[in-house]
C-alpha positions in Angstrom: -16.3 -12.9 -6.2 -14.9 -15.9 -6.8 -15.2 -16.9 -2.9 -18.2 -15.8 -3.2 -19.8 -18.6 -5.6 -17.8 -21.0 -3.6 -19.8 -20.1 -0.1 -23.1 -20.0 -2.1 -22.6 -23.6 -3.3 -21.4 -25.1 0.1 -24.0 -22.2 2.0 -27.0 -21.3 -0.5 -29.3 -23.5 1.9 -29.8 -21.7 3.9 -31.0 -18.4 1.3 -33.7 -17.1 2.7 -36.8 -16.6 -0.1 -37.9 -13.0 -0.8 -36.8 -11.9 2.9 -37.8 -7.9 1.4 -41.4 -9.9 2.5 -41.2 -11.1 5.2 -39.3 -8.2 6.7 -41.6 -6.0 5.3 -44.6 -7.4 7.2 -43.1 -8.0 10.4 -42.7 -4.4 10.4 -46.2 -3.7 9.6 -47.2 -6.2 12.6 -44.1 -4.7 15.3 -45.9 -0.9 14.6 -48.8 -2.3 15.0 -48.4 -3.8 18.1 -46.3 -1.0 19.2 -49.6 1.3 18.8 -49.9 0.0 22.3 -46.9 0.2 23.8 -46.3 4.0 23.3 -45.7 6.6 25.8 -46.9 10.3 26.5 -43.3 11.7 25.9 -42.6 9.8 23.1 -40.5 6.8 23.6 -42.4 3.6 22.9 -41.7 0.6 25.4 -42.1 -1.9 22.8 -38.8 -0.7 20.6 -37.0 -0.1 23.5 -37.0 -3.1 24.1 -36.0 -4.4 19.9 -33.0 -2.0 20.1 -29.3 -3.6 19.6 -28.5 -2.6 23.3 -24.5 -4.4 23.4 -25.0 -4.3 28.2 -28.4 -5.1 28.3 -27.7 -8.1 24.9 -24.6 -10.0 27.4 -26.9 -9.2 30.5 -29.0 -12.1 29.1 -31.6 -10.4 26.5 -30.3 -12.1 23.5 -33.4 -11.5 21.4 -32.4 -7.9 20.6 -30.2 -9.8 19.2 -32.3 -10.4 15.5 -35.6 -8.5 16.3 -33.4 -4.8 15.5 -34.1 -5.1 12.6 -38.1 -6.1 12.8 -37.5 -2.0 14.1 -40.5 0.2 11.7 -39.1 3.7 10.0 -40.6 6.1 13.1 -42.2 8.3 10.8 -45.9 9.2 10.0 -47.9 6.0 8.5 -47.6 8.3 4.9 -43.6 7.8 4.9 -44.1 4.2 6.8 -46.1 2.8 3.4 -44.1 4.7 0.8 -40.2 3.4 3.0 -41.7 0.0 3.3 -42.9 0.2 -0.7 -39.6 1.3 -1.3 -37.7 -1.5 0.9 -40.0 -4.2 -0.5 -38.7 -2.7 -4.4 -34.7 -1.8 -4.0 -34.6 -5.3 -2.6 -36.3 -7.5 -4.5 -34.9 -6.0 -7.3 -31.7 -6.6 -5.9 -32.6 -10.5 -5.6 -33.9 -10.6 -8.6 -30.2 -9.7 -9.5 -28.3 -11.8 -7.4 -30.2 -13.8 -6.3 -31.7 -15.0 -2.1 -28.6 -16.5 -0.8 -25.8 -12.9 -1.7 -28.7 -11.3 -1.2 -28.7 -12.6 2.6 -25.6 -13.0 2.9 -25.4 -8.9 2.8 -28.3 -8.7 5.2 -26.5 -10.5 7.7 -22.7 -9.3 7.2 -24.0 -5.6 7.6 -26.6 -6.2 10.5 -23.7 -8.6 12.2 -20.4 -5.8 11.8 -23.1 -3.3 13.3 -24.0 -4.8 15.7 -19.9 -5.8 16.0 -19.0 -2.1 16.0 -22.3 -2.1 18.6 -20.5 -3.2 20.9 -17.7 0.4 21.6 -21.4 1.7 23.0 -22.5 0.1 25.7 -25.7 0.7 27.6 -26.5 2.7 23.4 -29.6 0.6 22.4 -28.8 0.9 18.7 -31.9 0.6 15.4 -31.9 -0.5 12.8 -32.0 3.4 10.5 -27.6 2.4 8.9 -29.2 -0.9 8.0 -31.5 0.0 6.3 -29.2 3.0 4.5 -26.9 -0.1 3.4 -29.1 -2.2 1.3 -30.1 1.7 -0.3 -27.3 2.7 -0.8 -26.7 -1.0 -3.1 -29.3 -0.5 -5.3 -28.0 3.3 -5.7 -24.8 1.9 -6.6 -26.3 -1.4 -8.6 -29.0 1.0 -10.4 -28.5 4.6 -10.2 -30.7 5.8 -13.4 -33.6 3.9 -11.5 -36.1 6.8 -11.6 -38.4 6.8 -8.4 -40.9 9.0 -7.5 -40.4 9.7 -3.7 -43.8 10.5 -2.1 -45.5 9.0 -5.9 -45.2 12.3 -7.0 -40.9 13.8 -7.7 -39.4 11.8 -10.1 -36.1 11.2 -9.2 -32.3 8.9 -9.9 -32.1 7.4 -7.9 -27.9 8.4 -8.2 -28.6 11.2 -6.2 -30.7 9.9 -3.2 -27.4 7.5 -2.9 -25.2 10.7 -2.6 -27.6 12.6 -0.1 -27.6 9.3 2.0 -24.0 9.1 2.2 -23.2 12.8 2.5 -25.6 13.0 6.0 -23.1 9.4 6.5 -20.1 12.1 6.2 -21.9 14.5 8.8 -23.0 11.8 11.2 -19.6 10.0 11.6 -18.3 13.9 11.5 -20.1 15.0 13.6 -19.5 12.0 16.5 -16.7 11.0 19.3 -14.3 7.7 17.9 -16.7 5.5 18.9 -19.9 6.1 16.6 -17.1 6.6 14.3 -16.4 2.6 14.6 -19.6 2.0 14.7 -21.0 3.7 11.2 -17.5 2.8 9.2 -18.7 -1.1 10.4 -22.6 -0.4 9.4 -21.1 0.6 5.9 -18.9 -2.6 6.0 -20.3 -4.8 4.2 -20.5 -2.2 1.1 -17.2 -1.8 0.6 -16.8 -5.0 1.2 -19.5 -6.5 -1.6 -18.7 -3.3 -3.8 -15.1 -1.8 -3.1 -13.4 -3.6 -5.8 -15.3 -3.0 -8.8 -15.4 0.9 -7.5 -11.7 0.8 -7.4 -11.1 -1.2 -10.7 -14.2 1.3 -12.3 -11.8 4.0 -11.2 -8.8 2.9 -12.7 -10.7 2.5 -15.9 -11.4 5.7 -15.2 -8.9 7.4 -14.8 -7.4 5.0 -17.7 -9.4 6.7 -20.8 -8.8 9.8 -19.2 -5.7 9.6 -19.1 -5.6 8.5 -23.1 -7.7 11.3 -24.0 -5.7 13.7 -22.2 -2.9 11.6 -24.7 -5.2 11.9 -27.8 -5.7 16.0 -27.4 -1.8 16.4 -27.0 -1.1 14.1 -30.0 -4.2 16.1 -31.8 -2.5 19.0 -30.9 1.1 18.5 -32.2 2.1 20.3 -35.4 3.2 17.0 -38.7 4.4 19.2 -40.5 6.9 22.3 -39.2 8.7 24.5 -42.8 12.9 24.5 -41.6 12.5 27.6 -43.3 10.1 29.9 -41.3 8.6 27.3 -38.8 5.2 27.2 -40.1 3.5 24.1 -38.8 0.3 22.6 -39.9 -1.3 23.6 -37.1 -0.4 27.4 -37.7 -1.1 27.1 -41.3 -3.3 25.1 -42.4 -4.2 26.4 -46.0 -0.5 26.0 -46.4 1.1 22.8 -48.0 3.9 21.1 -47.1 7.0 19.9 -49.0 10.3 18.1 -48.4 13.5 18.4 -50.1 15.7 16.3 -50.7 17.5 16.0 -47.6 14.5 15.4 -45.6 13.8 19.2 -44.5 10.2 20.3 -45.1 9.5 23.3 -47.0 6.1 24.9 -47.1 5.2 26.1 -50.0 4.8 29.7 -49.3 8.6 29.6 -48.7 8.7 27.6 -51.5 8.1 29.9 -53.7 10.2 32.6 -52.1 13.1 30.6 -52.6 11.7 29.6 -56.4 11.5 33.4 -56.8 15.0 34.4 -55.5 16.6 32.1 -57.5 15.3 33.3 -60.8 16.1 36.8 -59.4 19.8 35.4 -59.3 20.0 34.2 -62.1 
């Protein structure tokens, strides 16, 4: 993260504070405008003009590069309100933790990498669905125990919703040709660029902790005292007491008493 600190010192003045507010307001405005461009077959002329399409961009439709983050989710008005509320909340929480510059960089990097990946799909219109999912995944990683109320009713921890997003991404990845696979990987690459090192260190720490626990259990299961006569240990016979002779050999109290009794009989 040292690189990000240096980058923020140099380019921090370019950051847009409260960027989530502008994106939500922009998407609401576009959604309202799109109501007048709906076709009988369910498509929308305005939203089609905003989707990123590498072939059309190279033909001169440059506005698609900047317009596709403003495409609203395609759903019912009730779900739209819920989606915008969630987006505003999670983006605001991340800006509070990261600051405006890092949040801006994460969003811009995700959009740019997604568009670069879309170059392998010329003629295919790309929406911002994967871009939006990476924003949610970052929130789920940073605040896994945060509880959301789905549709304002059902309480669910964000970590489980994050896993559902990852499962959906994997299913989409394996269900598409290689060009689409590269596009999906590129679309979520910003998540791994920001959190990959932390994930690696966490996994390494958990692995080491598991090894320490195994060593502790193994050490605790080993006998500290072993009778040289009968082989009894402080683990197999915890009720016995063990003594050490002058030659440092260990003997349990049962064997010690038996040896004393035998010695007495011999006398």
